[in-house]
FIVOKOL-756589 format. One record per atom (N, C-alpha, C): z, y, x. Coordinates in steps of 0.05 Angstrom, whole numbers, padded with zeros to 5 digits, always signed. Layout:
<recs>
ZYX
...
</recs>
This chain:
<recs>
-00003-00021+00020
+00001-00004+00000
-00007+00025+00018
+00013+00021+00040
+00013+00048+00061
-00016+00052+00065
-00020+00082+00072
-00042+00096+00073
-00048+00127+00077
-00062+00139+00069
-00070+00174+00069
-00069+00179+00047
-00057+00201+00044
-00059+00218+00016
-00084+00229+00017
-00105+00224-00014
-00133+00242-00008
-00130+00253-00031
-00112+00252-00051
-00113+00273-00076
-00086+00265-00091
-00076+00291-00095
-00057+00290-00114
-00064+00308-00144
-00057+00298-00168
-00071+00306-00192
-00052+00303-00216
-00050+00321-00228
-00040+00323-00246
-00044+00301-00274
-00022+00291-00281
-00030+00275-00308
-00036+00292-00329
-00056+00279-00350
-00072+00294-00368
-00047+00294-00391
-00037+00275-00397
-00014+00265-00412
+00016+00281-00407
+00021+00279-00383
+00042+00285-00378
+00046+00306-00351
+00041+00331-00364
+00036+00353-00339
+00063+00358-00323
+00086+00341-00327
+00109+00345-00308
+00104+00325-00280
+00078+00312-00289
+00080+00286-00272
+00048+00282-00256
+00042+00274-00236
+00024+00277-00210
+00015+00248-00212
-00011+00235-00208
-00026+00212-00193
-00024+00218-00154
-00017+00205-00145
-00023+00198-00119
-00037+00181-00114
-00060+00193-00095
-00091+00177-00092
-00078+00170-00062
-00083+00142-00045
-00083+00134-00023
-00111+00126-00009
-00119+00135+00005
-00145+00123+00017
-00164+00123-00009
-00172+00151-00026
-00183+00142-00042
-00187+00126-00067
-00158+00112-00067
-00155+00105-00098
-00126+00114-00110
-00127+00107-00133
-00099+00116-00142
-00073+00093-00144
-00056+00106-00129
-00037+00081-00121
-00010+00081-00143
+00003+00106-00148
+00026+00106-00166
+00029+00140-00168
+00050+00143-00191
+00050+00167-00209
+00080+00178-00189
+00079+00197-00190
+00106+00215-00189
+00111+00245-00204
+00142+00248-00206
+00154+00274-00220
+00140+00296-00200
+00134+00321-00214
+00129+00343-00194
+00149+00347-00175
+00172+00353-00180
+00197+00352-00162
+00196+00334-00141
+00191+00311-00141
+00195+00285-00129
+00173+00291-00105
+00148+00299-00120
+00115+00299-00107
+00108+00325-00092
+00136+00348-00094
+00134+00369-00091
+00124+00377-00058
+00129+00363-00042
+00136+00363-00012
+00106+00343+00003
+00088+00338-00018
+00070+00318-00007
+00050+00335-00005
+00024+00328+00012
+00007+00345+00018
-00016+00325+00027
-00041+00330+00017
-00070+00309+00026
-00065+00316+00057
-00080+00290+00063
-00079+00281+00093
-00051+00275+00103
-00028+00266+00090
-00003+00260+00099
-00002+00234+00092
+00003+00217+00113
+00002+00185+00115
+00035+00185+00106
+00033+00159+00082
+00059+00147+00073
+00050+00117+00078
+00082+00111+00094
+00085+00079+00100
+00097+00072+00080
+00092+00042+00081
+00118+00027+00057
+00142+00033+00052
+00150+00036+00072
+00182+00042+00067
+00185+00075+00051
+00164+00089+00060
+00169+00120+00049
+00157+00116+00018
+00137+00099+00018
+00131+00104-00009
+00152+00082-00027
+00162+00069-00024
+00186+00054-00033
+00207+00080-00039
+00210+00093-00019
+00232+00115-00021
+00226+00138-00044
+00205+00145-00043
+00189+00158-00063
+00188+00150-00096
+00183+00124-00101
+00193+00110-00123
+00218+00111-00129
+00230+00105-00116
+00262+00105-00121
+00269+00129-00126
+00264+00151-00110
+00273+00173-00119
+00260+00184-00152
+00241+00181-00154
+00225+00176-00182
+00241+00168-00204
+00254+00154-00204
+00274+00135-00215
+00285+00150-00220
+00305+00161-00206
+00322+00181-00196
+00331+00202-00222
+00303+00214-00208
+00290+00236-00226
+00292+00230-00258
+00274+00209-00261
+00271+00207-00294
+00295+00204-00307
+00313+00187-00287
+00341+00189-00309
+00362+00213-00310
+00349+00226-00290
+00370+00256-00285
+00360+00273-00313
+00335+00269-00316
+00313+00291-00336
+00326+00272-00363
+00322+00251-00369
+00341+00235-00394
+00366+00241-00401
+00379+00247-00381
+00413+00252-00381
+00410+00285-00387
+00394+00297-00372
+00399+00326-00385
+00387+00328-00408
+00368+00319-00420
+00362+00319-00451
+00384+00305-00472
+00401+00287-00467
+00418+00276-00476
+00436+00303-00480
+00442+00317-00457
+00466+00329-00456
+00456+00352-00476
+00434+00355-00474
+00429+00388-00489
+00440+00385-00517
+00444+00368-00528
+00451+00369-00561
+00478+00376-00565
+00498+00366-00544
+00526+00375-00550
+00539+00361-00518
+00561+00367-00518
+00574+00358-00485
+00577+00334-00486
+00576+00311-00467
+00584+00285-00468
+00600+00275-00452
+00617+00255-00452
+00632+00246-00438
+00619+00230-00417
+00626+00230-00393
+00617+00213-00369
+00612+00186-00382
+00629+00166-00394
+00618+00141-00404
+00595+00143-00422
+00598+00160-00441
+00568+00168-00462
+00544+00170-00441
+00547+00187-00425
+00524+00186-00409
+00515+00156-00390
+00534+00148-00382
+00530+00124-00374
+00524+00100-00387
+00532+00103-00417
+00517+00081-00430
+00487+00085-00440
+00485+00112-00449
+00453+00126-00451
+00434+00110-00432
+00442+00121-00408
+00423+00108-00384
+00424+00078-00380
+00442+00063-00381
+00440+00041-00388
+00430+00028-00399
+00430+00035-00432
+00407+00030-00454
+00386+00038-00451
+00371+00058-00434
+00351+00060-00431
+00336+00044-00406
+00353+00029-00400
+00341+00008-00374
+00352+00008-00344
+00360+00038-00342
+00361+00042-00312
+00387+00022-00296
+00376+00012-00270
+00399-00004-00261
+00431+00013-00253
+00451+00001-00244
+00468+00012-00240
+00474+00039-00218
+00454+00028-00195
+00446+00043-00167
+00433+00071-00178
+00414+00066-00196
+00401+00100-00209
+00420+00114-00229
+00436+00097-00238
+00465+00115-00256
+00478+00131-00245
+00489+00116-00225
+00518+00126-00211
+00505+00146-00194
+00475+00149-00185
+00468+00177-00167
+00466+00198-00189
+00459+00192-00211
+00454+00210-00231
+00479+00222-00244
+00499+00204-00243
+00525+00213-00248
+00534+00234-00228
+00532+00225-00208
+00538+00241-00182
+00528+00269-00186
+00506+00278-00186
+00486+00288-00187
+00501+00306-00206
+00502+00303-00231
+00508+00315-00257
+00540+00328-00250
+00554+00312-00240
+00587+00325-00236
+00585+00344-00209
+00566+00346-00197
+00565+00359-00177
+00554+00390-00185
+00533+00388-00205
+00525+00409-00219
+00543+00417-00245
+00569+00403-00238
+00578+00417-00270
+00575+00409-00291
+00555+00385-00296
+00540+00386-00324
+00562+00368-00341
+00574+00347-00328
+00592+00331-00340
+00618+00329-00325
+00637+00328-00336
+00664+00318-00325
+00684+00315-00350
+00705+00301-00350
+00718+00285-00374
+00736+00311-00380
+00740+00325-00361
+00763+00347-00361
+00743+00372-00378
+00730+00380-00377
+00714+00402-00390
+00705+00384-00416
+00703+00363-00416
+00691+00350-00447
+00711+00347-00464
+00729+00333-00455
+00760+00338-00472
+00764+00371-00477
+00765+00384-00464
+00778+00411-00473
+00753+00419-00500
+00728+00418-00491
+00705+00427-00503
+00705+00408-00530
+00711+00386-00540
+00716+00372-00556
+00736+00384-00569
+00754+00384-00556
+00786+00391-00573
+00779+00426-00587
+00764+00440-00572
+00759+00469-00590
+00744+00469-00611
+00721+00451-00601
+00705+00444-00620
+00714+00439-00648
+00731+00414-00650
+00748+00408-00670
+00764+00428-00676
+00777+00436-00667
+00801+00463-00678
+00781+00484-00692
+00757+00486-00682
+00744+00513-00702
+00729+00498-00720
+00717+00477-00717
+00706+00471-00745
+00712+00440-00759
+00728+00422-00744
+00736+00404-00757
+00761+00399-00754
+00783+00415-00761
+00813+00410-00751
+00820+00378-00757
+00845+00367-00740
+00855+00342-00743
+00878+00338-00729
+00893+00322-00720
+00915+00320-00715
+00915+00314-00687
+00927+00316-00664
+00933+00310-00638
+00929+00279-00637
+00937+00263-00645
+00939+00234-00652
+00906+00235-00666
+00889+00239-00681
+00869+00230-00686
+00850+00246-00658
+00853+00269-00645
+00839+00273-00627
+00843+00254-00607
+00864+00246-00592
+00869+00221-00578
+00850+00206-00581
+00857+00200-00608
+00832+00168-00615
+00807+00176-00606
+00797+00194-00619
+00771+00202-00614
+00761+00206-00582
+00779+00219-00568
+00771+00218-00529
+00774+00193-00517
+00795+00180-00532
+00796+00155-00521
+00771+00132-00523
+00754+00138-00550
+00731+00115-00556
+00708+00132-00535
+00712+00159-00534
+00690+00168-00522
+00694+00166-00489
+00714+00146-00479
+00721+00135-00443
+00738+00150-00433
+00748+00179-00451
+00767+00196-00435
+00792+00177-00425
+00803+00185-00403
+00827+00167-00398
+00849+00187-00407
+00877+00173-00408
+00898+00181-00417
+00908+00204-00406
+00906+00210-00375
+00914+00233-00359
+00904+00263-00369
+00877+00253-00375
+00859+00276-00379
+00866+00280-00405
+00866+00264-00431
+00870+00270-00457
+00897+00289-00459
+00920+00280-00441
+00948+00289-00437
+00944+00319-00439
+00933+00321-00418
+00930+00349-00402
+00910+00369-00422
+00887+00357-00428
+00873+00366-00446
+00888+00378-00476
+00907+00362-00486
+00920+00366-00513
+00944+00384-00508
+00948+00389-00485
+00975+00407-00476
+00971+00438-00482
+00940+00440-00492
+00930+00469-00496
+00923+00470-00527
+00923+00453-00542
+00907+00446-00565
+00924+00466-00586
+00912+00467-00602
+00931+00486-00629
+00949+00477-00642
+00967+00484-00652
+00999+00467-00656
+00986+00449-00686
+00999+00424-00688
+00985+00415-00718
+00997+00427-00741
+01011+00440-00748
+01021+00455-00768
+00996+00476-00774
+00983+00490-00755
+00964+00509-00763
+00940+00493-00766
+00932+00475-00754
+00908+00462-00758
+00906+00443-00785
+00932+00440-00797
+00935+00416-00823
+00928+00440-00843
+00938+00467-00841
+00928+00490-00856
+00907+00492-00861
+00896+00496-00836
+00864+00504-00836
+00852+00476-00845
+00853+00452-00842
+00835+00435-00860
+00835+00436-00885
+00874+00440-00894
+00869+00447-00928
+00858+00465-00940
+00858+00488-00923
+00844+00511-00936
+00817+00503-00942
+00799+00488-00914
+00774+00481-00928
+00769+00464-00951
+00791+00453-00951
+00781+00429-00975
+00797+00425-00999
+00811+00452-01002
+00830+00451-01030
+00803+00468-01048
+00789+00477-01049
+00775+00485-01065
+00762+00465-01080
+00754+00437-01072
+00746+00417-01086
+00764+00406-01103
+00790+00421-01106
+00808+00414-01120
+00812+00424-01144
+00799+00446-01150
+00811+00461-01173
+00808+00453-01197
+00827+00453-01215
+00828+00447-01239
+00842+00424-01240
+00856+00411-01216
+00868+00377-01225
+00888+00399-01225
+00916+00375-01235
+00938+00376-01246
+00954+00376-01217
+00977+00376-01222
+00997+00372-01187
+00992+00351-01180
+00995+00323-01194
+01001+00299-01176
+00973+00291-01166
+00949+00292-01184
+00924+00279-01173
+00920+00300-01146
+00926+00330-01157
+00920+00354-01125
+00941+00340-01106
+00966+00326-01104
+00979+00334-01082
+00970+00307-01066
+00965+00279-01084
+00956+00262-01071
+00928+00259-01063
+00905+00269-01076
+00879+00279-01059
+00886+00293-01033
+00899+00312-01032
+00903+00331-01011
+00922+00321-00992
+00939+00303-00998
+00958+00291-00983
+00938+00270-00970
+00925+00251-00987
+00909+00234-00970
+00886+00240-00957
+00870+00264-00959
+00850+00276-00943
+00875+00284-00913
+00892+00298-00913
+00903+00306-00887
+00912+00286-00870
+00923+00260-00888
+00929+00231-00876
+00901+00220-00859
+00884+00227-00870
+00862+00214-00857
+00854+00228-00829
+00859+00250-00834
+00856+00264-00811
+00877+00264-00789
+00895+00246-00791
+00921+00233-00778
+00944+00252-00771
+00948+00274-00791
+00970+00288-00795
+00993+00270-00805
+01013+00278-00796
+01039+00257-00809
+01050+00268-00837
+01069+00263-00848
+01078+00266-00877
+01094+00288-00865
+01112+00296-00853
+01122+00313-00851
+01114+00347-00844
+01084+00334-00838
+01065+00359-00830
+01052+00362-00855
+01053+00347-00869
+01038+00355-00889
+01048+00355-00916
+01069+00342-00924
+01084+00349-00946
+01095+00386-00952
+01101+00395-00938
+01102+00424-00934
+01071+00444-00940
+01051+00431-00931
+01031+00452-00936
+01013+00440-00965
+01021+00417-00971
+01007+00409-00998
+01017+00437-01019
+01048+00439-01016
+01061+00453-01036
+01048+00477-01036
+01037+00486-01008
+01040+00517-01005
+01012+00519-01011
+00991+00504-01008
+00967+00504-01019
+00968+00507-01051
+00979+00493-01059
+00981+00490-01092
+00985+00519-01100
+01009+00527-01087
+01022+00552-01091
+00997+00581-01091
+00985+00579-01063
+00965+00602-01052
+00945+00597-01070
+00930+00572-01079
+00915+00568-01097
+00914+00581-01134
+00938+00574-01135
+00940+00585-01164
+00945+00612-01156
+00955+00622-01140
+00966+00652-01132
+00936+00669-01134
+00909+00654-01125
+00883+00659-01125
+00873+00658-01149
+00880+00642-01163
+00865+00646-01189
+00879+00657-01215
+00905+00664-01208
+00912+00689-01228
+00906+00718-01215
+00898+00714-01194
+00885+00743-01176
+00853+00747-01190
+00844+00718-01197
+00815+00724-01213
+00814+00732-01232
+00839+00723-01257
+00835+00720-01282
+00841+00759-01285
+00862+00768-01265
+00875+00796-01270
+00848+00815-01265
+00828+00797-01241
+00806+00825-01242
+00779+00816-01262
+00782+00798-01272
+00764+00795-01297
+00771+00807-01320
+00797+00808-01323
+00809+00826-01347
+00802+00849-01343
+00808+00862-01321
+00804+00894-01318
+00774+00898-01316
+00755+00885-01308
+00730+00891-01320
+00724+00892-01341
</recs>
C-alpha cells in the first residue's frame, strides 16, 4: 500500500473528507483534519498509512461525540456508551474521552452541577431523586455529594414543583387534592415531612387566588 501521494481530492458526498491517491490510484479516505498536513509528492510508508487511518478513526469518534454533546451535557459514561454502541474500539474511545476532558467538554463534576441546576430551574425534585438520576448516569458518589452540597434546599424545590402542578387540581375537594398533590411530590422523591405542610400551603394559596379572581370579576 505504501507509495507517493499523487492527488488529494475532496469527496463529493462528504465535503469534510478527502480521497487519497497513491501512485495514481485511490487508496483510502481521511477527514480534512487528519489530512491537513499531507501534500502531493509526499511518500507514505505502510506504518504512516496505518497511523493516519487510526487518527481518522479517532477523529470520526471525536466528531460523533461532539454531535452527541451538542444536544445537552452528558456524563462521561453516557459518551463512552454511545461511542461503544457506534462500534468504536476501547482504545479509540479512551483517546476521545481524554481529548474531550482536556478541552473541558466533559467531566462528571461539571455535568452533575449542570444537571442539578437544570432540574432546579425546570423540573424540581428531591436530593434523593437527583442522587438516583446521577447514579444512573454513571457519576460516582463523591462527585454527587459535592454537587448536592450546593443544590437548592428541598422545601423550596417542593414548593416550586407544587406551584407548577397545582393548576391541574383546580376544582377538586380537599381529600383528592391532597392525595394527588402528595402523590406527585412523593414521586419526585420528597419526604412526607416536607410534603405535608406544602399541601396545606398550596391549598390555601390556590383558594386565595380563586377568591381574588372572583372579586376581580365582580368589580368588572
